[in-house]
VOMARTI-458214 format. One record per residue (C-alpha): residue number from 1; x, y, z. Coordinates in steps of 0.2 Angstrom, whole numbers, plus 2048, in hexadecimal, padded with zeros to 3 digits. Layout:
BEGIN
+-----+-----+-----+-----+
!  nr !   X !   Y !   Z !
+-----+-----+-----+-----+
! NUM !   X !   Y !   Z !
...
+-----+-----+-----+-----+
% end
This chain:
BEGIN
+-----+-----+-----+-----+
!  nr !   X !   Y !   Z !
+-----+-----+-----+-----+
!   1 ! 800 ! 800 ! 800 !
!   2 ! 806 ! 811 ! 7FC !
!   3 ! 805 ! 81F ! 808 !
!   4 ! 7F8 ! 82C ! 805 !
!   5 ! 804 ! 83B ! 806 !
!   6 ! 814 ! 83E ! 7FB !
!   7 ! 826 ! 844 ! 7FE !
!   8 ! 832 ! 848 ! 7F0 !
!   9 ! 842 ! 83D ! 7EF !
!  10 ! 853 ! 845 ! 7EF !
!  11 ! 855 ! 843 ! 7DD !
!  12 ! 84D ! 83B ! 7CE !
!  13 ! 84F ! 83B ! 7BB !
!  14 ! 84D ! 832 ! 7AB !
!  15 ! 85A ! 82C ! 7A0 !
!  16 ! 860 ! 81D ! 795 !
!  17 ! 86C ! 80E ! 799 !
!  18 ! 873 ! 800 ! 78F !
!  19 ! 86D ! 7EF ! 796 !
!  20 ! 872 ! 7DF ! 78E !
!  21 ! 875 ! 7E7 ! 77D !
!  22 ! 864 ! 7F1 ! 77E !
!  23 ! 862 ! 804 ! 781 !
!  24 ! 854 ! 805 ! 78E !
!  25 ! 84B ! 814 ! 796 !
!  26 ! 850 ! 816 ! 7A8 !
!  27 ! 849 ! 81F ! 7B7 !
!  28 ! 856 ! 823 ! 7C5 !
!  29 ! 850 ! 827 ! 7D6 !
!  30 ! 85A ! 82C ! 7E6 !
!  31 ! 84F ! 829 ! 7F5 !
!  32 ! 852 ! 832 ! 805 !
!  33 ! 854 ! 824 ! 812 !
!  34 ! 859 ! 821 ! 824 !
!  35 ! 86B ! 824 ! 81E !
!  36 ! 87B ! 81A ! 81A !
!  37 ! 880 ! 80E ! 828 !
!  38 ! 893 ! 811 ! 823 !
!  39 ! 892 ! 824 ! 81F !
!  40 ! 8A4 ! 827 ! 81D !
!  41 ! 8A8 ! 826 ! 80A !
!  42 ! 8B3 ! 835 ! 806 !
!  43 ! 8AB ! 83A ! 7F5 !
!  44 ! 898 ! 837 ! 7FA !
!  45 ! 88D ! 847 ! 7FC !
!  46 ! 87D ! 83C ! 7FF !
!  47 ! 884 ! 837 ! 810 !
!  48 ! 87D ! 847 ! 817 !
!  49 ! 86C ! 844 ! 80F !
!  50 ! 862 ! 83A ! 81B !
!  51 ! 853 ! 83B ! 827 !
!  52 ! 857 ! 83E ! 839 !
!  53 ! 855 ! 82F ! 844 !
!  54 ! 843 ! 829 ! 841 !
!  55 ! 839 ! 81A ! 848 !
!  56 ! 839 ! 80C ! 83B !
!  57 ! 826 ! 80E ! 837 !
!  58 ! 828 ! 821 ! 834 !
!  59 ! 838 ! 81E ! 829 !
!  60 ! 82F ! 811 ! 81F !
!  61 ! 820 ! 81D ! 81C !
!  62 ! 82C ! 82B ! 817 !
!  63 ! 833 ! 820 ! 80A !
!  64 ! 822 ! 81A ! 804 !
!  65 ! 81D ! 82C ! 801 !
!  66 ! 82C ! 82E ! 7F6 !
!  67 ! 827 ! 81F ! 7EC !
!  68 ! 816 ! 827 ! 7EA !
!  69 ! 81E ! 837 ! 7E3 !
!  70 ! 827 ! 82D ! 7D6 !
!  71 ! 818 ! 824 ! 7D0 !
!  72 ! 80E ! 835 ! 7CF !
!  73 ! 81C ! 83D ! 7C5 !
!  74 ! 823 ! 830 ! 7B9 !
!  75 ! 818 ! 826 ! 7AD !
!  76 ! 81B ! 813 ! 7AE !
!  77 ! 81B ! 812 ! 79B !
!  78 ! 82A ! 81E ! 79A !
!  79 ! 837 ! 813 ! 7A1 !
!  80 ! 83C ! 800 ! 7A3 !
!  81 ! 84A ! 801 ! 7AF !
!  82 ! 849 ! 808 ! 7C1 !
!  83 ! 85A ! 80D ! 7C9 !
!  84 ! 858 ! 80E ! 7DC !
!  85 ! 864 ! 817 ! 7E7 !
!  86 ! 864 ! 81D ! 7F9 !
!  87 ! 871 ! 826 ! 803 !
!  88 ! 878 ! 815 ! 807 !
!  89 ! 870 ! 804 ! 804 !
!  90 ! 85F ! 7FF ! 7FE !
!  91 ! 860 ! 7EE ! 806 !
!  92 ! 865 ! 7F5 ! 817 !
!  93 ! 855 ! 7F2 ! 822 !
!  94 ! 85A ! 800 ! 82E !
!  95 ! 85C ! 80C ! 81F !
!  96 ! 84D ! 806 ! 814 !
!  97 ! 841 ! 7FC ! 81F !
!  98 ! 839 ! 7EC ! 817 !
!  99 ! 828 ! 7F4 ! 816 !
! 100 ! 830 ! 802 ! 80B !
! 101 ! 839 ! 7F5 ! 800 !
! 102 ! 828 ! 7EC ! 7FD !
! 103 ! 820 ! 7FC ! 7F8 !
! 104 ! 82E ! 7FF ! 7EB !
! 105 ! 82B ! 7ED ! 7E5 !
! 106 ! 818 ! 7F0 ! 7E4 !
! 107 ! 81A ! 801 ! 7DB !
! 108 ! 827 ! 7FB ! 7CE !
! 109 ! 822 ! 7EA ! 7CB !
! 110 ! 826 ! 7E5 ! 7B9 !
! 111 ! 835 ! 7F0 ! 7B8 !
! 112 ! 847 ! 7EB ! 7B7 !
! 113 ! 84E ! 7F2 ! 7C8 !
! 114 ! 860 ! 7F6 ! 7CC !
! 115 ! 862 ! 7F9 ! 7DE !
! 116 ! 872 ! 7FF ! 7E7 !
! 117 ! 878 ! 7F8 ! 7F7 !
! 118 ! 888 ! 7F4 ! 801 !
! 119 ! 88D ! 7E2 ! 801 !
! 120 ! 889 ! 7DE ! 813 !
! 121 ! 877 ! 7E0 ! 80F !
! 122 ! 876 ! 7D4 ! 801 !
! 123 ! 86C ! 7C6 ! 808 !
! 124 ! 864 ! 7B8 ! 7FE !
! 125 ! 853 ! 7B8 ! 806 !
! 126 ! 851 ! 7CB ! 805 !
! 127 ! 856 ! 7CB ! 7F3 !
! 128 ! 84B ! 7BD ! 7EE !
! 129 ! 83C ! 7C5 ! 7F7 !
! 130 ! 83F ! 7D6 ! 7EE !
! 131 ! 842 ! 7CD ! 7DD !
! 132 ! 832 ! 7C3 ! 7DF !
! 133 ! 829 ! 7D3 ! 7E3 !
! 134 ! 82E ! 7DC ! 7D3 !
! 135 ! 82E ! 7CD ! 7C7 !
! 136 ! 821 ! 7CB ! 7BA !
! 137 ! 82B ! 7C0 ! 7AE !
! 138 ! 82F ! 7CF ! 7A3 !
! 139 ! 842 ! 7CD ! 7A7 !
! 140 ! 84D ! 7BE ! 7A9 !
! 141 ! 855 ! 7C7 ! 7B8 !
! 142 ! 84A ! 7D5 ! 7BE !
! 143 ! 855 ! 7DB ! 7CC !
! 144 ! 868 ! 7E0 ! 7CB !
! 145 ! 871 ! 7E3 ! 7DB !
! 146 ! 87D ! 7F2 ! 7D9 !
! 147 ! 88C ! 7F3 ! 7E5 !
! 148 ! 898 ! 802 ! 7E6 !
! 149 ! 8A7 ! 7F8 ! 7E5 !
! 150 ! 8B1 ! 807 ! 7DF !
! 151 ! 8C2 ! 7FD ! 7DC !
! 152 ! 8C8 ! 7EB ! 7DE !
! 153 ! 8D7 ! 7F2 ! 7E7 !
! 154 ! 8D3 ! 7F0 ! 7FA !
! 155 ! 8E1 ! 7FD ! 7FF !
! 156 ! 8DA ! 80A ! 7F3 !
! 157 ! 8C8 ! 807 ! 7F9 !
! 158 ! 8CD ! 809 ! 80B !
! 159 ! 8DA ! 817 ! 80A !
! 160 ! 8D3 ! 821 ! 7FC !
! 161 ! 8C0 ! 81F ! 7FF !
! 162 ! 8BE ! 817 ! 810 !
! 163 ! 8B0 ! 80C ! 80A !
! 164 ! 8B0 ! 7FF ! 818 !
! 165 ! 8B0 ! 7EF ! 80F !
! 166 ! 8BB ! 7E4 ! 805 !
! 167 ! 8BC ! 7DC ! 7F4 !
! 168 ! 8B8 ! 7CB ! 7FC !
! 169 ! 8A8 ! 7D3 ! 803 !
! 170 ! 8A3 ! 7D8 ! 7F2 !
! 171 ! 8A7 ! 7C6 ! 7EB !
! 172 ! 89C ! 7BF ! 7F8 !
! 173 ! 88E ! 7CB ! 7F4 !
! 174 ! 88F ! 7C7 ! 7E2 !
! 175 ! 88E ! 7B4 ! 7E5 !
! 176 ! 87F ! 7B6 ! 7F1 !
! 177 ! 876 ! 7C2 ! 7E4 !
! 178 ! 879 ! 7B6 ! 7D6 !
! 179 ! 872 ! 7A8 ! 7E1 !
! 180 ! 863 ! 7B2 ! 7E4 !
! 181 ! 860 ! 7B3 ! 7D1 !
! 182 ! 865 ! 7C6 ! 7D0 !
! 183 ! 871 ! 7CF ! 7C5 !
! 184 ! 881 ! 7D8 ! 7CC !
! 185 ! 886 ! 7E9 ! 7C7 !
! 186 ! 897 ! 7F0 ! 7CD !
! 187 ! 89A ! 802 ! 7CF !
! 188 ! 8AC ! 808 ! 7CD !
! 189 ! 8B3 ! 819 ! 7D2 !
! 190 ! 8C0 ! 821 ! 7C7 !
! 191 ! 8CD ! 82C ! 7D1 !
! 192 ! 8C8 ! 82C ! 7E3 !
! 193 ! 8D4 ! 838 ! 7ED !
! 194 ! 8E6 ! 835 ! 7F0 !
! 195 ! 8EA ! 82C ! 7DF !
! 196 ! 8F4 ! 833 ! 7D1 !
! 197 ! 8EC ! 834 ! 7C0 !
! 198 ! 8F6 ! 825 ! 7BB !
! 199 ! 8F1 ! 81B ! 7CA !
! 200 ! 8DF ! 81F ! 7C8 !
! 201 ! 8DF ! 81A ! 7B6 !
! 202 ! 8E9 ! 80A ! 7B9 !
! 203 ! 8DD ! 805 ! 7C7 !
! 204 ! 8CE ! 807 ! 7BD !
! 205 ! 8D6 ! 7FC ! 7AF !
! 206 ! 8DA ! 7EF ! 7BB !
! 207 ! 8CA ! 7EF ! 7C5 !
! 208 ! 8BF ! 7ED ! 7B5 !
! 209 ! 8C9 ! 7DE ! 7B0 !
! 210 ! 8C8 ! 7D7 ! 7C1 !
! 211 ! 8B5 ! 7D9 ! 7C2 !
! 212 ! 8B0 ! 7D6 ! 7B0 !
! 213 ! 8AD ! 7C3 ! 7B3 !
! 214 ! 8A3 ! 7C6 ! 7C3 !
! 215 ! 898 ! 7D5 ! 7C0 !
! 216 ! 88A ! 7D4 ! 7B3 !
! 217 ! 88D ! 7E6 ! 7B0 !
! 218 ! 899 ! 7F3 ! 7B5 !
! 219 ! 897 ! 806 ! 7B7 !
! 220 ! 8A6 ! 811 ! 7B9 !
! 221 ! 8A2 ! 821 ! 7C2 !
! 222 ! 8AE ! 830 ! 7C0 !
! 223 ! 8B2 ! 838 ! 7D1 !
! 224 ! 8AA ! 849 ! 7D2 !
! 225 ! 8AC ! 856 ! 7E0 !
! 226 ! 89C ! 856 ! 7EA !
! 227 ! 898 ! 863 ! 7F7 !
! 228 ! 89B ! 85F ! 80A !
! 229 ! 8A7 ! 851 ! 806 !
! 230 ! 8B9 ! 84D ! 80A !
! 231 ! 8BD ! 84E ! 7F7 !
! 232 ! 8B6 ! 860 ! 7F7 !
! 233 ! 8C2 ! 865 ! 805 !
! 234 ! 8D1 ! 85D ! 7FC !
! 235 ! 8CB ! 865 ! 7EC !
! 236 ! 8CA ! 876 ! 7F4 !
! 237 ! 8DC ! 874 ! 7FB !
! 238 ! 8E2 ! 870 ! 7E9 !
! 239 ! 8E6 ! 85E ! 7EF !
! 240 ! 8D9 ! 855 ! 7E3 !
! 241 ! 8D5 ! 856 ! 7D1 !
! 242 ! 8C7 ! 84C ! 7C8 !
! 243 ! 8CD ! 840 ! 7BA !
! 244 ! 8D2 ! 846 ! 7A9 !
! 245 ! 8C6 ! 841 ! 79C !
! 246 ! 8D5 ! 83B ! 792 !
! 247 ! 8D8 ! 82E ! 7A0 !
! 248 ! 8C5 ! 829 ! 79F !
! 249 ! 8C7 ! 825 ! 78C !
! 250 ! 8D7 ! 81B ! 790 !
! 251 ! 8CE ! 810 ! 79D !
! 252 ! 8BE ! 80D ! 792 !
! 253 ! 8C8 ! 809 ! 782 !
! 254 ! 8D2 ! 7FC ! 78C !
! 255 ! 8C3 ! 7F4 ! 794 !
! 256 ! 8C0 ! 7E2 ! 78F !
! 257 ! 8AD ! 7E4 ! 792 !
! 258 ! 8A1 ! 7F2 ! 78F !
! 259 ! 8A1 ! 7FF ! 79D !
! 260 ! 892 ! 80B ! 7A1 !
! 261 ! 899 ! 81C ! 7A5 !
! 262 ! 88F ! 82C ! 7A7 !
! 263 ! 89C ! 83B ! 7A9 !
! 264 ! 892 ! 845 ! 7B5 !
! 265 ! 899 ! 856 ! 7B7 !
! 266 ! 8A4 ! 853 ! 7A8 !
! 267 ! 8AD ! 862 ! 7A2 !
! 268 ! 8AB ! 86C ! 7B2 !
! 269 ! 8B8 ! 86F ! 7BF !
! 270 ! 8AF ! 864 ! 7CC !
! 271 ! 8AD ! 856 ! 7C0 !
! 272 ! 8B8 ! 84C ! 7B4 !
! 273 ! 8C0 ! 859 ! 7A8 !
! 274 ! 8CE ! 85D ! 79C !
! 275 ! 8D2 ! 86F ! 797 !
! 276 ! 8C1 ! 874 ! 792 !
! 277 ! 8C4 ! 876 ! 780 !
! 278 ! 8C2 ! 863 ! 77C !
! 279 ! 8B7 ! 85E ! 78A !
! 280 ! 8A6 ! 85F ! 782 !
! 281 ! 8A8 ! 852 ! 774 !
! 282 ! 8B1 ! 846 ! 77F !
! 283 ! 8A3 ! 847 ! 78C !
! 284 ! 896 ! 844 ! 77F !
! 285 ! 8A0 ! 836 ! 777 !
! 286 ! 8A2 ! 82D ! 788 !
! 287 ! 88F ! 82F ! 78A !
! 288 ! 88C ! 828 ! 779 !
! 289 ! 898 ! 819 ! 77B !
! 290 ! 88F ! 815 ! 78B !
! 291 ! 87F ! 812 ! 781 !
! 292 ! 886 ! 80B ! 771 !
! 293 ! 896 ! 802 ! 776 !
! 294 ! 8A0 ! 80A ! 767 !
! 295 ! 8B2 ! 809 ! 76D !
! 296 ! 8B7 ! 810 ! 75C !
! 297 ! 8AF ! 820 ! 761 !
! 298 ! 8BA ! 821 ! 770 !
! 299 ! 8CA ! 81D ! 766 !
! 300 ! 8C5 ! 82B ! 75B !
! 301 ! 8C3 ! 837 ! 769 !
! 302 ! 8D4 ! 832 ! 771 !
! 303 ! 8DC ! 837 ! 760 !
! 304 ! 8D5 ! 848 ! 761 !
! 305 ! 8E2 ! 856 ! 762 !
! 306 ! 8E2 ! 862 ! 771 !
! 307 ! 8F0 ! 86B ! 77A !
! 308 ! 8EA ! 863 ! 78B !
! 309 ! 8EF ! 852 ! 785 !
! 310 ! 901 ! 855 ! 787 !
! 311 ! 8FD ! 85C ! 799 !
! 312 ! 8F4 ! 84C ! 79D !
! 313 ! 902 ! 841 ! 797 !
! 314 ! 90E ! 84C ! 7A1 !
! 315 ! 903 ! 849 ! 7B1 !
! 316 ! 902 ! 836 ! 7AE !
! 317 ! 915 ! 835 ! 7AD !
! 318 ! 91A ! 842 ! 7BB !
! 319 ! 90D ! 843 ! 7C8 !
! 320 ! 913 ! 83C ! 7D8 !
! 321 ! 908 ! 833 ! 7E5 !
! 322 ! 903 ! 83A ! 7F6 !
! 323 ! 90E ! 833 ! 804 !
! 324 ! 900 ! 82B ! 80E !
! 325 ! 904 ! 823 ! 81F !
! 326 ! 904 ! 810 ! 81E !
! 327 ! 8FE ! 80E ! 830 !
! 328 ! 8F2 ! 817 ! 83C !
+-----+-----+-----+-----+
% end
């Protein structure tokens, strides 16, 4: 049952995504929730977007109101895929109570749902219950579990991101998700703080190869400078720069599988950028590749002439890593 009143989610928008060779219409919704249980990732601005401590029944009702808002503002026939985000984990019962999850399943039954969660909340019974709630037989796997793995390098995930779980934890979650009959989507993060441009590029190349045989789809997020984050503090001090778009092209061209990549903030100082002169066609090209999978388009963009390419090559060769303490 949907609540009689409505409440607007943190954000919602329509788009398109490539899924198993098809281009599908998507609806992305970021629900305000009880808040991430970890709440420490250095680049995440959504960690501040939470309800204050609420009784579980009231929290569930607030979330159900947001579901009602989505249903009233987006027509079912306009999208096939629902991408669900919260400030942390959709399958954390303290963040999204079971009653709210059931309301989401009821409201979006028949859609292909991609829901983000931390690996510790990937539970076979919980996934099966939600999958059965949305399943009408329209999709072979109507649910995909998305995990912000960020990198397959545990040291980078701990030191640069402070993510709070290991690659082994992700592998366990992927195994459980597949056993529950759901797909697995891995989110990777290009250039968290404290990495040189070369380290960031090489980490993504390696991470994609590591996870390509495990995840059913991979999305590479390009680190942006969000407000009220540790990354923003470093950026304001001149101690952080988002990735060059040249590096992004390099990673995508080397990938053995198709990678979803939406260059949010591309061409802006807070987002992945080059010099400004060549940014626009590269940002558009990456977006086009994400849908059509045309690697030749990326290769053509990499051959573009621009004065900042020499700067990027110099940075790759000469930038020195931060001297971080190895122990606490």
